[in-house]
Every structure is written in C-alpha cells, then in structure tokens.
MDTraj code that builds the backbone (N, CA, C; nanometers):
import mdtraj as md
import numpy as np

residues = "MET ALA TYR VAL THR ILE GLU ASP LEU LYS GLY SER ILE THR VAL ILE PHE PHE ALA ASP ILE TYR LYS LYS ALA TYR PRO LEU LEU HIS GLY GLU GLU PRO VAL LEU ILE LYS GLY SER VAL ASP VAL SER GLU GLU GLY VAL LYS ILE ILE ALA SER ASP THR ASN ALA LEU ALA THR ALA ILE ASP GLN PRO PHE ARG ALA VAL HIS PHE THR PHE ASP THR ARG GLN LEU SER THR ASP SER LEU GLU ALA PHE LYS ARG LEU LEU GLY LYS HIS SER GLY LYS ALA ASP GLY PHE ILE HIS LEU LEU ASP ASP GLN SER LYS THR VAL ILE TYR LEU GLY LYS GLY GLY LYS LEU GLU PRO SER SER ARG LEU LYS LYS LYS ARG ILE GLY TYR SER ASP PRO VAL PRO ARG ASN SER PHE LYS THR PHE LYS".split()
xyz = np.array([
    [7.6717, -2.2012, -11.1576],
    [7.7648, -2.2751, -11.2006],
    [7.8653, -2.2020, -11.2927],
    [7.9935, -2.2330, -11.2625],
    [8.0968, -2.1736, -11.3382],
    [8.2020, -2.2786, -11.4021],
    [8.2471, -2.2732, -11.5274],
    [8.3385, -2.3576, -11.5880],
    [8.4708, -2.2793, -11.6006],
    [8.5732, -2.3351, -11.5360],
    [8.6979, -2.2721, -11.5220],
    [8.8078, -2.3533, -11.5752],
    [8.8954, -2.2967, -11.6687],
    [8.9937, -2.3747, -11.7239],
    [9.1199, -2.3503, -11.6407],
    [9.1864, -2.4574, -11.5865],
    [9.2863, -2.4599, -11.5052],
    [9.4052, -2.5163, -11.5894],
    [9.5357, -2.4449, -11.5851],
    [9.6405, -2.4937, -11.6732],
    [9.7743, -2.4961, -11.5960],
    [9.8662, -2.5633, -11.6309],
    [10.0028, -2.5711, -11.5812],
    [10.0787, -2.5874, -11.7016],
    [10.2115, -2.6261, -11.6729],
    [10.3130, -2.6339, -11.7802],
    [10.2822, -2.7819, -11.8610],
    [10.2094, -2.8607, -11.8192],
    [10.1803, -2.9851, -11.8849],
    [10.0514, -2.9974, -11.9451],
    [9.9552, -2.8932, -11.9452],
    [9.8278, -2.8878, -11.9987],
    [9.7267, -2.8123, -11.9328],
    [9.5855, -2.8501, -11.9709],
    [9.4798, -2.7830, -11.9038],
    [9.3644, -2.8711, -11.8804],
    [9.2732, -2.8300, -11.7848],
    [9.1523, -2.9107, -11.7707],
    [9.0588, -2.8131, -11.7269],
    [8.9412, -2.8456, -11.7645],
    [8.8122, -2.7678, -11.7231],
    [8.7649, -2.8167, -11.5861],
    [8.7503, -2.7217, -11.4946],
    [8.6931, -2.7598, -11.3619],
    [8.5438, -2.6937, -11.3505],
    [8.4556, -2.7623, -11.3068],
    [8.3215, -2.7369, -11.2838],
    [8.2917, -2.6667, -11.1438],
    [8.2534, -2.5614, -11.1247],
    [8.2283, -2.5032, -10.9728],
    [8.0778, -2.4795, -10.9793],
    [8.0220, -2.5397, -10.8687],
    [7.8702, -2.5046, -10.8477],
    [7.8916, -2.3712, -10.7575],
    [7.7678, -2.3022, -10.7424],
    [7.7572, -2.1651, -10.6929],
    [7.8325, -2.1538, -10.5665],
    [7.8014, -2.2312, -10.4693],
    [7.8507, -2.2162, -10.3306],
    [8.0146, -2.2516, -10.3352],
    [8.0500, -2.3411, -10.3979],
    [8.1982, -2.3697, -10.4134],
    [8.2795, -2.2685, -10.4769],
    [8.2128, -2.1988, -10.6020],
    [8.2718, -2.0958, -10.6688],
    [8.2926, -1.9671, -10.5940],
    [8.1831, -1.9269, -10.5008],
    [8.1885, -1.8367, -10.4223],
    [8.2960, -1.8273, -10.3243],
    [8.3222, -1.9376, -10.2612],
    [8.4279, -1.9497, -10.1745],
    [8.5646, -1.9603, -10.2430],
    [8.5695, -2.0126, -10.3432],
    [8.6987, -2.0196, -10.4331],
    [8.7367, -1.8981, -10.5110],
    [8.6282, -1.7975, -10.5328],
    [8.6687, -1.6806, -10.6232],
    [8.7877, -1.6075, -10.5888],
    [8.8271, -1.5743, -10.4630],
    [8.9496, -1.4983, -10.4407],
    [9.0775, -1.5874, -10.4804],
    [9.0706, -1.7125, -10.4514],
    [9.1860, -1.7841, -10.4953],
    [9.2157, -1.8071, -10.6464],
    [9.0860, -1.8335, -10.7140],
    [9.0885, -1.8446, -10.8586],
    [9.1392, -1.7244, -10.9230],
    [9.1149, -1.6052, -10.8791],
    [9.1587, -1.4808, -10.9441],
    [9.2899, -1.4340, -10.8853],
    [9.3474, -1.5084, -10.8011],
    [9.4831, -1.4722, -10.7436],
    [9.5905, -1.5151, -10.8259],
    [9.7032, -1.4834, -10.7792],
    [9.8308, -1.5292, -10.8540],
    [9.8945, -1.6563, -10.8050],
    [9.8445, -1.7003, -10.6726],
    [9.9055, -1.8158, -10.6014],
    [9.8459, -1.9370, -10.6560],
    [9.9398, -2.0647, -10.6422],
    [9.8866, -2.1892, -10.6821],
    [9.7629, -2.2268, -10.5886],
    [9.7016, -2.3023, -10.6473],
    [9.5710, -2.3660, -10.5715],
    [9.5606, -2.5168, -10.5695],
    [9.4910, -2.5723, -10.4718],
    [9.4722, -2.7017, -10.4751],
    [9.3284, -2.7241, -10.4889],
    [9.2748, -2.7941, -10.5809],
    [9.1349, -2.8221, -10.6117],
    [9.1093, -2.9720, -10.5759],
    [9.0078, -2.9722, -10.4969],
    [8.9648, -3.1338, -10.4796],
    [8.8397, -3.1329, -10.5482],
    [8.8097, -3.2620, -10.6066],
    [8.6941, -3.2854, -10.6719],
    [8.6852, -3.4359, -10.7322],
    [8.5803, -3.4507, -10.8123],
    [8.5657, -3.5874, -10.8824],
    [8.5756, -3.5709, -11.0280],
    [8.6186, -3.6770, -11.0912],
    [8.6369, -3.6763, -11.2365],
    [8.5179, -3.7043, -11.3027],
    [8.4747, -3.6205, -11.4101],
    [8.3549, -3.6467, -11.4740],
    [8.4113, -3.6756, -11.6392],
    [8.3749, -3.8044, -11.6922],
    [8.4275, -3.8250, -11.8075],
    [8.3037, -3.8498, -11.8959],
    [8.3000, -3.7850, -11.9967],
    [8.1795, -3.7913, -12.0785],
    [8.2255, -3.7764, -12.2217],
    [8.1313, -3.7751, -12.3276],
    [8.1653, -3.7646, -12.4670],
    [8.2222, -3.6462, -12.5099],
    [8.2166, -3.5362, -12.4237],
    [8.2686, -3.4033, -12.4550],
    [8.4055, -3.3986, -12.3854],
    [8.4685, -3.4905, -12.3118],
    [8.5901, -3.4893, -12.2641],
    [8.5838, -3.5113, -12.1034],
    [8.7177, -3.4833, -12.0481],
    [8.7218, -3.5096, -11.9031],
    [8.7108, -3.3655, -11.8438],
    [8.6466, -3.3637, -11.7179],
    [8.6249, -3.2361, -11.6411],
    [8.6430, -3.2775, -11.4938],
    [8.6645, -3.1764, -11.4075],
    [8.6779, -3.2059, -11.2703],
    [8.5582, -3.1275, -11.2125],
    [8.4779, -3.1893, -11.1206],
    [8.3752, -3.1237, -11.0527],
    [8.4143, -3.1061, -10.9125],
    [8.4546, -2.9536, -10.8922],
    [8.5061, -2.9163, -10.7731],
    [8.4128, -2.9337, -10.6426],
    [8.4963, -2.9874, -10.5374],
    [8.4294, -2.9981, -10.4218],
    [8.4874, -2.9210, -10.2973],
    [8.6084, -2.8641, -10.3266],
    [8.6700, -2.7796, -10.2319],
    [8.7967, -2.7162, -10.3083],
    [8.8338, -2.5916, -10.2523],
    [8.9595, -2.5298, -10.3152],
    [9.0349, -2.4651, -10.1946],
    [9.1734, -2.4794, -10.1857],
    [9.2533, -2.4174, -10.0923],
    [9.3659, -2.3598, -10.1547],
    [9.4271, -2.2572, -10.0905],
    [9.5598, -2.2122, -10.1417],
    [9.6660, -2.3403, -10.1114],
    [9.7468, -2.3728, -10.2087],
    [9.8376, -2.4630, -10.1977],
    [9.9493, -2.4429, -10.0736],
    [9.9582, -2.3123, -10.0447],
    [10.0626, -2.2901, -9.9457],
    [10.0111, -2.3352, -9.8067],
    [9.8699, -2.3145, -9.7853],
    [9.8114, -2.3650, -9.6690],
    [9.7706, -2.5060, -9.6590],
    [9.7550, -2.5671, -9.7723],
    [9.6983, -2.7084, -9.7876],
    [9.8200, -2.7947, -9.7142],
    [9.9353, -2.7689, -9.7185],
    [10.0328, -2.8618, -9.6512],
    [10.0052, -2.8780, -9.5168],
    [9.9548, -2.7928, -9.4504],
    [9.9414, -2.7978, -9.3154],
    [9.8174, -2.8781, -9.2546],
    [9.7357, -2.9237, -9.3469],
    [9.6075, -2.9916, -9.3263],
    [9.6354, -3.1325, -9.3161],
    [9.5566, -3.2082, -9.2299],
    [9.5959, -3.3581, -9.2255],
    [9.5592, -3.4235, -9.3596],
    [9.6456, -3.5076, -9.4013],
    [9.6331, -3.5839, -9.5251],
    [9.6386, -3.7223, -9.5008],
    [9.5692, -3.8053, -9.5882],
    [9.5778, -3.9611, -9.5791],
    [9.6862, -4.0163, -9.6578],
    [9.7387, -3.9453, -9.7543],
    [9.8269, -4.0144, -9.8519],
    [9.9374, -3.9094, -9.9117],
    [10.0405, -3.9575, -9.9187],
    [10.1520, -3.8837, -9.9796],
    [10.1906, -3.9591, -10.1004],
    [10.2178, -3.8756, -10.2219],
    [10.2592, -3.9331, -10.3512],
    [10.3806, -3.8615, -10.3914],
    [10.4775, -3.9444, -10.4399],
    [10.5986, -3.8941, -10.4917],
    [10.6067, -3.9450, -10.6477],
    [10.6425, -3.8550, -10.7263],
    [10.6471, -3.8971, -10.8747],
    [10.7886, -3.8652, -10.9287],
    [10.8523, -3.9758, -11.0057],
    [10.9749, -3.9862, -11.0397],
    [10.9757, -4.0020, -11.1899],
    [11.0602, -3.9369, -11.2636],
    [11.0873, -3.9770, -11.4034],
    [11.1994, -4.0633, -11.4007],
    [11.1612, -4.2078, -11.4451],
    [11.2549, -4.2964, -11.4534],
    [11.3697, -4.2769, -11.5342],
    [11.3647, -4.1941, -11.6301],
    [11.4796, -4.1836, -11.7165],
    [11.5871, -4.0912, -11.6568],
    [11.5691, -4.0275, -11.5438],
    [11.6664, -3.9493, -11.4839],
    [11.7011, -4.0001, -11.3451],
    [11.6464, -4.1323, -11.3059],
    [11.6730, -4.1798, -11.1659],
    [11.8176, -4.2335, -11.1688],
    [11.8824, -4.2254, -11.0396],
    [12.0084, -4.2954, -11.0169],
    [11.9866, -4.3810, -10.8855],
    [12.0781, -4.4766, -10.8804],
    [12.0869, -4.5640, -10.7570],
    [12.1013, -4.4691, -10.6395],
    [12.1932, -4.3797, -10.6460],
    [12.2211, -4.2779, -10.5374],
    [12.1070, -4.2048, -10.4945],
    [12.0357, -4.1494, -10.5969],
    [11.9129, -4.0634, -10.5503],
    [11.7942, -4.1408, -10.4889],
    [11.7986, -4.2670, -10.5253],
    [11.6900, -4.3667, -10.4673],
    [11.7253, -4.3989, -10.3236],
    [11.8560, -4.4148, -10.3114],
    [11.9048, -4.4527, -10.1650],
    [11.8867, -4.3273, -10.0761],
    [11.9123, -4.2041, -10.1267],
    [11.8914, -4.0880, -10.0552],
    [11.7440, -4.0665, -10.0114],
    [11.6726, -4.1020, -10.1097],
    [11.5078, -4.0760, -10.0995],
    [11.4675, -4.1811, -9.9864],
    [11.5221, -4.3092, -9.9944],
    [11.4726, -4.3990, -9.8820],
    [11.5313, -4.3527, -9.7628],
    [11.6434, -4.3005, -9.7489],
    [11.6706, -4.2465, -9.6081],
    [11.5872, -4.1267, -9.5633],
    [11.5613, -4.0486, -9.6604],
    [11.4593, -3.9358, -9.6134],
    [11.3216, -3.9880, -9.5693],
    [11.2748, -4.0865, -9.6428],
    [11.1471, -4.1407, -9.5940],
    [11.1436, -4.2003, -9.4557],
    [11.2652, -4.2594, -9.4279],
    [11.2828, -4.3206, -9.2959],
    [11.2763, -4.2217, -9.1848],
    [11.3108, -4.1055, -9.2061],
    [11.3024, -4.0009, -9.1086],
    [11.1744, -3.9333, -9.0936],
    [11.0807, -3.9689, -9.1697],
    [10.9526, -3.9049, -9.1752],
    [10.8271, -4.0001, -9.1539],
    [10.8426, -4.0986, -9.0765],
    [10.7310, -4.1991, -9.0558],
    [10.6066, -4.1533, -8.9874],
    [10.4946, -4.1910, -9.0413],
    [10.3641, -4.1320, -8.9728],
    [10.2465, -4.2090, -9.0101],
    [10.1306, -4.1526, -9.0281],
    [10.0115, -4.2294, -9.0451],
    [9.9488, -4.2207, -9.2024],
    [10.0132, -4.1409, -9.2759],
    [9.9662, -4.1277, -9.4022],
    [10.0267, -4.2479, -9.5121],
    [9.9473, -4.3056, -9.5901],
    [9.9832, -4.4019, -9.6888],
    [10.0752, -4.3341, -9.7742],
    [10.1884, -4.4128, -9.8270],
    [10.2878, -4.3620, -9.9077],
    [10.2783, -4.4204, -10.0531],
    [10.3029, -4.3490, -10.1573],
    [10.3081, -4.4087, -10.2906],
    [10.4178, -4.3385, -10.3654],
    [10.4612, -4.4234, -10.4651],
    [10.5697, -4.3848, -10.5497],
    [10.5105, -4.3824, -10.6914],
    [10.5154, -4.2889, -10.7749],
    [10.4912, -4.2992, -10.9132],
    [10.6096, -4.2996, -11.0029],
    [10.6240, -4.4111, -11.0866],
    [10.7390, -4.4021, -11.1660],
    [10.6817, -4.3792, -11.3182],
    [10.7370, -4.2788, -11.3757],
    [10.6949, -4.2449, -11.5061],
    [10.8052, -4.2673, -11.6153],
    [10.7775, -4.3112, -11.7369],
    [10.8610, -4.3148, -11.8505],
    [10.7912, -4.2665, -11.9613],
    [10.8553, -4.2791, -12.0716],
    [10.7630, -4.2262, -12.1973],
    [10.6428, -4.3032, -12.2347],
    [10.6169, -4.4212, -12.1799],
    [10.4886, -4.5119, -12.2299],
    [10.4180, -4.5534, -12.1198],
    [10.4706, -4.5428, -11.9999],
    [10.3790, -4.6017, -11.8862],
    [10.3807, -4.5244, -11.7604],
    [10.3114, -4.5667, -11.6746],
    [10.3210, -4.5165, -11.5206],
    [10.2976, -4.6383, -11.4182],
    [10.3895, -4.6400, -11.3437],
    [10.3764, -4.7531, -11.2355],
    [10.3555, -4.6928, -11.0959],
    [10.2655, -4.7464, -11.0309],
    [10.2365, -4.6812, -10.9005],
    [10.2597, -4.7848, -10.7850],
    [10.3530, -4.7530, -10.7028],
    [10.3866, -4.8344, -10.5968],
    [10.3470, -4.8048, -10.4554],
    [10.2757, -4.8844, -10.4007],
    [10.2280, -4.8389, -10.2530],
    [10.3211, -4.8924, -10.1559],
    [10.3761, -4.8160, -10.0603],
    [10.4846, -4.8368, -9.9782],
    [10.4380, -4.9310, -9.8735],
    [10.3060, -4.9623, -9.8490],
    [10.2710, -5.0676, -9.7527],
    [10.2683, -4.9929, -9.6107],
    [10.2214, -5.0858, -9.5048],
    [10.2025, -5.0333, -9.3695],
    [10.3241, -4.9808, -9.3100],
    [10.4407, -5.0486, -9.3471],
    [10.5724, -4.9987, -9.2974],
    [10.6153, -4.8660, -9.3635],
    [10.5570, -4.8184, -9.4677],
    [10.5892, -4.6976, -9.5505],
    [10.5109, -4.5778, -9.5134],
    [10.4314, -4.5769, -9.4098],
    [10.3435, -4.4901, -9.3855],
    [10.4274, -4.3587, -9.3421],
    [10.3746, -4.2377, -9.3782],
    [10.4477, -4.1028, -9.3713],
    [10.3736, -3.9968, -9.2908],
    [10.4621, -3.8971, -9.2450],
    [10.4041, -3.7892, -9.1889],
    [10.4238, -3.6659, -9.2854],
    [10.3137, -3.6217, -9.3768],
    [10.3273, -3.5299, -9.4713],
    [10.3347, -3.3989, -9.4181],
    [10.4472, -3.3570, -9.3559],
    [10.4758, -3.2277, -9.2859],
    [10.5212, -3.1348, -9.3920],
    [10.5366, -2.9980, -9.3607],
    [10.5861, -2.9130, -9.4466],
    [10.7649, -2.9273, -9.4513],
    [10.8030, -2.9965, -9.3420],
    [10.9406, -3.0289, -9.3304],
    [10.9779, -3.1307, -9.4359],
    [10.8948, -3.2327, -9.4479],
    [10.9312, -3.3358, -9.5589],
    [10.9141, -3.2589, -9.6853],
    [10.8122, -3.1892, -9.7147],
    [10.8090, -3.1187, -9.8534],
    [10.9084, -3.0448, -9.8751],
    [10.9653, -2.9610, -9.7723],
    [11.0800, -2.8653, -9.7911],
    [11.2162, -2.9457, -9.8369],
    [11.2340, -3.0531, -9.7622],
    [11.3552, -3.1370, -9.7794],
    [11.3479, -3.2033, -9.9198],
    [11.2276, -3.2650, -9.9598],
    [11.2039, -3.3105, -10.0898],
    [11.2257, -3.2214, -10.2040],
    [11.1590, -3.1088, -10.1921],
    [11.1702, -3.0084, -10.2994],
    [11.3232, -2.9584, -10.3189],
    [11.3788, -2.9428, -10.1906],
    [11.5295, -2.8862, -10.1958],
    [11.6145, -2.9941, -10.2195],
    [11.5923, -3.1201, -10.2484],
    [11.6766, -3.2468, -10.2668],
    [11.7664, -3.2062, -10.3900],
    [11.8968, -3.2310, -10.3321],
    [11.9866, -3.2120, -10.4444],
    [12.0362, -3.3205, -10.5295],
    [11.9435, -3.4094, -10.5711],
    [11.9769, -3.5108, -10.6543],
    [11.9599, -3.4797, -10.8026],
    [12.0035, -3.5645, -10.8902],
    [11.9705, -3.5193, -11.0320],
    [11.8445, -3.5592, -11.0866],
    [11.7501, -3.5327, -11.0156],
    [11.6048, -3.5799, -11.0672],
    [11.5178, -3.4576, -11.0513],
    [11.5247, -3.3506, -11.1335],
    [11.4610, -3.2361, -11.1399],
    [11.3105, -3.2491, -11.1332],
    [11.2588, -3.3440, -11.2045],
    [11.1125, -3.3700, -11.2326],
    [11.0357, -3.4342, -11.1379],
    [11.1036, -3.4591, -11.0108],
    [11.0185, -3.5400, -10.9069],
    [10.9287, -3.4208, -10.8451],
    [10.8159, -3.4948, -10.7986],
    [10.7170, -3.3976, -10.7384],
    [10.6632, -3.4693, -10.6100],
    [10.6077, -3.3894, -10.5270],
    [10.5560, -3.4395, -10.4031],
    [10.4010, -3.3821, -10.3938],
    [10.3086, -3.4736, -10.3636],
    [10.1654, -3.4342, -10.3572],
    [10.1118, -3.5126, -10.2409],
    [10.0072, -3.4390, -10.1805],
    [9.9554, -3.5093, -10.0604],
    [9.8035, -3.5109, -10.0917],
    [9.7211, -3.5998, -10.0388],
    [9.5823, -3.6077, -10.0664],
    [9.4980, -3.6273, -9.9485],
    [9.3905, -3.5777, -9.9294],
    [9.3141, -3.6079, -9.8174],
    [9.2237, -3.7259, -9.8411],
])
top = md.Topology()
chain = top.add_chain()
for i, resn in enumerate(residues, 1):
    res = top.add_residue(resn, chain, resSeq=i)
    for name in ("N", "CA", "C"):
        top.add_atom(name, md.element.get_by_symbol(name[0]), res)
traj = md.Trajectory(xyz[None], top)
C-alpha cells in the first residue's frame, strides 16, 4: 500500500494505492505528465482521501469511452455571449454521454444536468474546441467521467 499526495494549483489530496494499482501506476506517478486517477472517496476523522482504483495518463484518457461530460464555469466571469457560444458548441457535439454544467461562485456550486436532449460525444475535438475557446471565461474546465 502506498500513500501518495497529489496536488494542483488549488490544493492537494492523499491518494491510497493498493499494491497492484500502485505497480501499474508507478511510471505515471513518477513522470511529469498529468494523470487521471479514478477511485472512491474515503472520509474519516483523519480527513478525506481517495482510494485509487485506476490511473491513466490524462492525454490518453480522452480517447476512452465516457459516460459523462462536466463543464465548470466561474459565474463571476460569465457573459451572455460566452454562454450563447457554448450552447452552439454543445449543439455540434451530440452523443451518448450525460452532460453537466457546474456553476461556481464565492459561496456555492450549482450543478445542472443537461437532460436527455443534452447528451454529448466527449471527443478530443470537443475538448480542443472548448479549451481553445476565445471567450472571457479563462477558468472554465472540461472533465469527462467513466
């Protein structure tokens, strides 16, 4: 068993790897490329940890089939124009994955399910278009989940 601290620009979390998962993940965890860690949340008196069930390179994860696509927006930086452009973008990428929009502000987070009519195809093309989006919402993010 290994305890690994993963961090990004917003914070850190401890991830617990059992031997078989750690052996597979070792090269990824000791590399410089971003990783996608799947697992379950363990909440105890000692704090919150993730128990890893799988690890992949983020670059290859986008090509795997996903069940859901999540977009996160900072509401303090949203404009009507950027939301209209985002709506048009989604219309061009319909598919089988559930779509969710996460709206964040200083005090809360609101999650909106796009419904059966908002199913998406989480392709690398959608991610590239979203990340390269030239709207005034630099803190937007795109995530996909199996």
